[in-house]
N, C-alpha and C positions, 0 to 999 in steps of 0.2 A: 453366421452370427445369428442368435434367437431374434425373431420380428418381434418388435413392440406392439403396443395394442392404443387403437384410438377408440375416445369415448366420445361421442354426439349428443352435445349435452345443449338443451334449449337456456337461456341466459333470464327468460321471462318476459314482460310485455316493454318494460323500458326502468322501472324503481327496480335499483341491482339489490335489496333486499328480499325478492321476491324471487329470486333463483332458488332452488331447492335444497337441501344440507346434501345430500351425495353430487348434485351439479357443483356446488362451492369446495369440497372436497374434493375433488376433480380437479378442479383448477389451482390449487394449493400444491397439489402435488405430479404438475405438468409437467415436461419436459421438452415439449414443443406446443406451443398453444394457435392455433389458427381460427381469428377471428374474426367478424365480421360492424361494419359502419354502424349499425344502430346498436350496438351493444356496450354497456354501460362504461367508461372509462374505470368506474373502479373495482369493475370483478376482473377488468384487463391486469389490473395492479394487483392484484392478490395473485399471479401467479410467483412461481420463486425468483430470484433473482437470475438464477444463470439460464434459466427460461427463453430458449427460443422464441422470438414472438414475428407468426405474420399475419399484417394485416391484409387482409384480402376483401374488404369490404367495397361493396357495390354503387353506385349510386342509380337513379332512376332512369337516367338518359344514358351510364355509360359505366362498362365494365370493364375495368382495368386490368381484371385476374378472370380472363374468363374463367369457368368451370369447369374444364376438362383436363386445366392446368391443376385447377384446386383438387381437384378428386387426384391426379397424379403426386399432389405435395404432398397427400395427406400417404398416400402410399408412400414415396421414399422415404418421409420423416421415420413412419414405424420399419420400413426395411431396415434403417441403420440402430433399429434397438431403442425408440426412443416411444415413450407413452405420450402418446397425442390427444388432447384436447379438442376437437373440434368446436366453438364456442356458435352458437349462431341463438338470432332472435325469435323472441316466441318461442312455439316449440318448434324440433326438430323434423316434425313428420309434418309439420301441417304450412303447406307454402314453403318452405324452407330448404328442399331441395335436399334436403338431408335422404333420403330415402334413393334418391341419383348417388351421392355419397357414398352412403354404406353397398350399393349395391356394386359401385368402384372396387369398394373393401372388398367383399364378398368374391369377387372377378378375383381379386389379385390375391386372396388367400391371407389377410393379414384379421388378426383380430377384433373384434369389435363391438361396442356395449352404446344402445340409445338412454343416455341419460333423459326422461320427458321433460319439458318447462311447461308452464304457463302459456295460452293461446292470447296472442292479444286480443284476436278475436271473443274471448272469454275475461279475461283477468284487465284487458283494459277498457272494455264496455263498463264492466263493475266500475270503476274507476273514476267512472263519467257519469255512476249512479243510471248504468239502463244495462237491467238484466236479460239475457238473450232468450229466457222462457219466465212464463208467470203463468199459474190456473187461469187466470181472465184474459190475459191479451196475448199468447201464445204457447201452444203446444207444441211448439219444438223450431228448431234453427237451421239453416242453412249457410255454411261456410263458403263462399265463391270468390275466385282468382279475375279481378280484371284483369292483367295482362299472362294472356296466351304464351306458349312457346313460337316462337317464331315460325311463320307456315302453317301452323295450325289454326282451322274457322274457329271465327269471333264465337264469343259466349250469345247466345241466343236468349237476350233477354227478355224477349215475348214470350217465350216457354218460360223463364222463372219468375216473371211475375206473376203466373199461375201458382205455383207454391204456396201454402199456408205458413202461417209463421213467420217468425223473423230473417231476415236477409243481411249475414253479415257482407260486405264487401273487401276483402285485400286487396291491395294495390290498383286500386280503380281511381285515384284520382284525377288523372291525367283525360281521364274520361266521364269524369263525372257530368257535366252536361249532357253527352250522349245517353250515359246511362238513368238518371229520369227520364229523359225524354222517351227514352225505349218502355222504363219499367211501364209506363201511364199507356205510352202506347201498345200496353202487350193488357192493358185492363187493370193496374192497378191503380186504386180512386188519384186522384192527383193531390186528397188534402192526407195520403197517408204519411201519420208520423215517420221524420227522418231526421239526421242529424250525420255532422262530421266530426270524430276525434283526434286530432293532431298532438302529439307529444304524448300518449297515454301514459297514465300511472306516476308521470313525469312531474317534479313541481310546475314545471312550465306546459301542462294540460292545456290545452284550448279546445272551446265546441263551438260549434254550430248549430242550435237545434230548431227546425219547422215542420215544413210539410216537402212534400217529394214537389210540388211543382213553386214552391219559392228556394229549397235550399243550396242551386247555384250560386241567387246572391247573395243567401245568408253568409254562403263562405267566403265568396268573395269580400264582401263590405267585413269580414270578419280577421279577412287576412290569412286563411290557413290555405297550406301547401300541402302537396305530397313530402314525406310518404302519410295518411291518418288512415282512419276506419269510418269503412261506408255503413250506418245501419239504416234498415226501413223495416220498418212495425210498426205495431200500437204500442209496445215495448216504451218504445220513446217518446212515449207520454210519464212516465214514471220518475222519467230525468232530476225535473224540480225535488218532488218527494224524496229519493230514492240518494240521490249527487252530496257526496263528501267532497270535498275541496283539499284534494293532496297540498296546497301552499297551507292551507291551515295545520298541516300535519308534520310532525317532528320532518328534521329529515331523515332519509332512508341510513341504517347503522347498517356494515357488515360487521356481524359478528365474528369472536374470536374462533378457531380451530371446534367443530364439533366432533368429530372424529378423531378418531385414532390412525 
């Protein structure tokens, strides 16, 4: 039997309408859809009625389907001749384990293609009114994971504190207090603007913004929890000027088929 193909598709930061045209068309032609917990239900519903559906979503503290099983699922579906869409939040290659899945497919000689998505590290912050760069405030940015593979050395936040520009931290909420403390100990001024964005780009988006030394208290007072984005840098000061509130926007609408 001829092998099927796997598309690793980025679903974007949360708002369903932020998916790319190509990504949406892939979903609408999928014969098997393997999707994550944070992917919009509206996108999942775009799959054909006879599409095989596999929810492999992970919780912050529990992975009901281990990564090696997800890799094997993609291989097995393709070997049955199916066209498979692996739908992942944000961009597949930005801390989404997409590269690990692509490696598994390459090793199994399964054809695959990557359809990039809007990373929450950029698009999610934009919806919060926080640009990752600005000529007056940050000439660069760094995207950092707060959650490393088990057994790896922890992030050296003291060294990361010395970096210029904007720090965007994904999967770091469970260590928020420690991260803030270590950044300050490493030389970041306690007064450095900082913010946390929860449910970025969605109508339920919530933001807590302040300083590095007060952020933990502000996040607790606002009731923000994981998963959420952490951003540190002077660009946070632009939030009130640049913010546009998703609650005031029309409901996101998935457009009809755009590609033949």
